[in-house]
N, C-alpha and C positions, 0 to 999 in steps of 0.2 A: 479841411480841420489844423490848428497851429501844429506848426514845426517846430521846437526847439532846437535853438543854436547858442552852441554854447559859447559862443566868440560876442554874442548881443543878448542885449537886455531881455527879460523872459517876455515872452509874447503871451498877452491875454489869453486867459481859458476860455473858449468859447461854450457857451451856459444852454440848452435847449430847455423849454419845460412844457411839460405832459399833464394839464390840469385841467380840468373842468369849472371848477367852481370859480366863478370871476374874483371872489375877495381874495382869496389863498392865491390865485394866480399871479395880483397885482402884486401881493407881498413878497413872493418869491422874488418875482420881476424886480422889485423896489431893494429888495435884500442883494440880487446879484450885479445890480448896478452902481449900489452904493459902495462896491468892494473894489479895491484899485486893482487886484488882478483878473476881475471877472469880468465878460463883456457877453452881453444878453445877443443873442443868436436868435432866436424866434420863440413862441409860447403857441401851441396846440390845444384842442380841449377835446380832439378824439385820436383813437388809434391812426385812422386812416389821414387824416389830418397832419398826425406827426411823422406819419412814412413819408406822405407829398413832402413836406418842407425840409426833412432830412435829407431828401434827394437833392432837391435844390441846393441847402444852405447846412451841409453836417456840421455837427458841435461835435466837442471833446467831450462835453460832459451833459447827462439826462437828468433831469427831478422829471420821475415817473411817480404818478399815481396809479392807483389800481383799480379804482370803481370809474371808469368812464363810459360815457356813454354808449358806446356801441362796440367795443371788446374790452376784455382786461388787459390792466397795462403790462402783464408778465407777457403778455400776446408780442406786444412793441418789443419788449426786451429779447424776446425769443429771434424776432425778423432781426435787431440789430445787431445781436452776435454775430448770427450769417453775414448782413452784407455788409456790418462796419464793423468787424470785430477789435480796433482797436480804441472804439468809443466806449465811456464808462459810464454803467446806471446807478442809478441810488434813487431808491423808492423811499417818499414821502408819502405818508399815509395814516389815517386811523389807526390800521389794524396793527396790533400787536400780539397777537396769537401763533402760535408755531406753523400751523398748517399755512398760513400766508406768508411768514417769513422765512421758511426754509423752500418751499416752493419759487418764492421771489430768487433765491440764489441758483437754486437749480435754472432758473429762466436767465440768469446774467447777470440779474442784483452785483455790484460791487460795494453796496454799502445800502442801511435801511435806517430812515428816521419818523419819526411821529410828526403829525402837522403840529402839533403843539411846540416844535421846538422852535424858538427864535429865529428872526431871519436872518440876525445876523452870524447865529451859531451854523446856521444853514452853508450861509456861504464860505465859511471857513473850513466847515467839514467838506466843502467842493474841492477847495484848493489841496485839504488833507487828500482826497483821494484820489486829487490826481495826481500827489506826490508818490502814492503809492502804498496807501495807508486803505482801510476798508470802516468807515465810520459806523458805528452801528448805535440805536439809542440805549440808555444803561438797562431798561427795564426790558427792553428788547431782550438784549444781551444775555442780562439773567434767564430767559426762558429758556432760552436756546440752550447754554450751558447748562442748565440743570437737564433739558432731554439731552445733550451728549453725553453728559453723565450715568445718568440713565444706561443710556445702550450701549457707551464706549468704555469706560472708564475701567469697572474690571478684568476686560482682557490686556487692556493695554497696561496694567499695572503687573502683570504678573509676578514673580517670586522677587522676595528684597536682592535677591542674588543675581536675578535679573536685570534689576530696575533698582540703581543708587537713587533715583529720586525723588523725593516724599509725596504726598499727595498734592498739597500745594503747589510745590514745586512746577508738578506736573501739568497745573491750572493754568499757573505764569506762562509756562512754556505754549501751550495750547493756543492762548490768546496770544500773546505774541507770532504766534504761526499766522494765526488768522490776518494780522496787518496789525493791530491794537498799538496806541501808543502806551507808553508808561502811566500817562493820567487814564488815557480808556481802561486800562487794566485792573489798576488801582480804584476807582468808579465801581467798574463790575464786580468784583471782587471787597468791594466796602473794607479795602485797607490803604492804607495809605502810601504815597508815593516813593517814599524810602524804603518800607517795607517792600515791595517790588521790586528793587533795585538789590537790595538786601535777597531775595530771594534768588534773582538771575545770577549775582555774584557765587551764590553756593550753587545753581545750575553750572556756570562753566567751570567752577573748582571740580566740581565731581564727574563732567563730560569732557577735560581738559580742552575746553576752548577758548577761545577769546573773543566772540560775540555776537550778537544773537542769532545773526546767518549761519555761525557756526554752529551753534547749539541746537539750531532746529534741524540741521542737516545731521549732525551725528546722533540727535534722539528720533528720527527719522529711521538714521541706517540702524541702530539699534531695537524697532519696532517699540518702541516707547511712546511715538505718538503715532 
């Protein structure tokens, strides 16, 4: 796997593809090969093949389908977490329901895109995830956020005295906590990029912090998120 060195140009991000549909697999391969930051490492059509190829030439990032012929793609991600914990897995699938999404993240996924995502965007999302992000297709993110809001929002908000943040400010901060970029937050909440930054400025002021990381840390310390 690639090891970054601050004194040299960035090494290519090695990508493994786990997808059984030939046309889809070729589309992913073409997208990876076309991006200057990425390098195609291997493609596998089953979990067994993916495990075998990973043992021979591990990748930095894996694109993983869920519906594979021999086993579920989540089984591969669970194996990957234990055997190659530094590797990153991004699900690329047709399933957008809460059960598939949440169980994929529980299995170790760090990103979740739908298969209708353009190849060039998938390539950019790979780079983003390797840099620390957690890319999620907007329609998928909305369903997860609705589920999250139903199950956790009332307890998290507390009383006005305990929580100085508005409901919308909390929404923005929770998405930032999950690793989303400003553009992704804007897309998920269907607001402008400028509105996102305005909400964050108010969060910084209310929590008396100066960065996203400090805001997330302070909010966690106070039990707000």
